C-alpha positions in Angstrom: 77.0 -2.6 11.2 74.4 -2.5 7.7 71.8 -4.3 8.8 68.8 -2.8 6.2 68.6 -4.8 3.0 68.5 -3.0 -0.7 65.3 -2.6 -2.0 63.1 -5.4 -3.9 63.9 -5.9 -7.4 61.0 -5.2 -9.5 59.3 -5.8 -12.8 61.1 -8.9 -13.6 60.3 -9.6 -17.2 61.8 -11.9 -20.4 62.5 -8.8 -23.3 63.9 -11.2 -26.2 63.8 -15.0 -27.0 65.7 -17.0 -29.3 65.8 -21.2 -29.7 69.0 -20.3 -27.0 69.1 -18.4 -25.4 66.6 -15.6 -23.4 66.9 -11.7 -22.2 65.5 -10.8 -19.5 65.9 -7.1 -17.6 64.5 -6.0 -14.2 64.6 -2.6 -12.3 67.5 -2.3 -10.1 67.1 -2.0 -6.3 68.7 0.6 -3.7 70.5 0.3 -1.0 71.2 2.3 2.2 75.0 2.5 2.1 74.6 4.6 -1.5 76.5 1.1 -3.0 74.6 -0.2 -5.9 73.6 -4.4 -4.8 74.3 -6.9 -6.4 72.0 -9.8 -8.0 71.2 -13.4 -7.7 69.1 -15.0 -10.6 66.9 -17.8 -8.2 64.9 -20.9 -10.4 61.8 -21.5 -9.1 63.1 -24.1 -6.8 65.0 -21.9 -5.1 68.6 -23.1 -6.5 70.8 -20.6 -7.8 70.5 -20.2 -11.7 73.0 -16.7 -12.4 75.3 -15.4 -9.6 77.0 -12.3 -9.0 74.8 -10.2 -11.8 74.8 -6.9 -11.6 73.0 -4.8 -13.6 69.6 -5.4 -16.1 69.7 -7.2 -18.8 70.1 -10.6 -17.4 71.4 -12.5 -20.5 71.0 -17.0 -20.4 72.6 -18.8 -22.8 72.6 -22.7 -23.6 68.8 -23.4 -23.3 67.1 -25.8 -25.9 63.4 -25.5 -27.3 60.8 -26.6 -25.0 62.8 -25.0 -22.4 60.2 -23.4 -19.7 60.9 -22.0 -16.5 60.5 -19.8 -13.7 62.8 -17.6 -12.2 63.2 -14.5 -9.4 66.0 -12.3 -8.4 67.4 -11.2 -5.2 69.5 -8.5 -4.3 72.1 -8.5 -1.9 74.1 -5.7 -0.7 77.8 -5.3 0.7 77.2 -6.5 3.3 75.2 -9.8 2.5 72.0 -8.1 4.1 69.1 -10.1 1.2 66.3 -8.1 -0.7 62.7 -10.0 -0.6 61.9 -11.9 -4.0 61.4 -10.2 -6.8 58.0 -11.3 -9.1 58.5 -14.6 -10.8 59.1 -14.5 -15.0 58.4 -17.7 -17.1 61.0 -18.0 -19.7 59.6 -20.5 -22.2 61.6 -21.4 -25.2 59.0 -22.2 -28.4 59.1 -20.6 -30.9 57.1 -22.6 -33.1 54.3 -19.9 -35.0 50.5 -20.2 -34.3 48.8 -22.1 -37.0 47.4 -20.6 -39.9 43.6 -19.4 -39.6 41.4 -22.6 -41.7 38.0 -20.2 -41.6 36.6 -17.1 -42.6 33.1 -16.8 -42.0 31.2 -12.5 -42.1 29.8 -12.4 -38.7 27.8 -8.5 -39.5 27.6 -6.7 -42.6 25.6 -3.2 -43.0 25.8 -0.5 -46.2 23.7 2.7 -45.5 24.2 5.2 -48.1 25.1 8.7 -47.1 22.6 12.0 -48.7 
């Protein structure tokens, strides 16, 4: 009878974005049973975004520009023991390039002659 939860997944981060998708990666959990746990990706409000994840990376599709949400992971072992929640990652689909600079200024200038 297993009552030990898997370790907490760590380093959840967004590693790729397009206008319709996001790629998230994480460091896997371990479990005392020796069997790799599965993962559940939750929205910040606690609703399930993706169930039954088996490994990193996670591909989120069907997104659109200006989607902005936070997610976290929980590992679940074969006995349904659940880890603590991972760190939270922010997914923001905003591919607007930064504005071009409009002015430049020389802050400091000096010249030395070498002999």
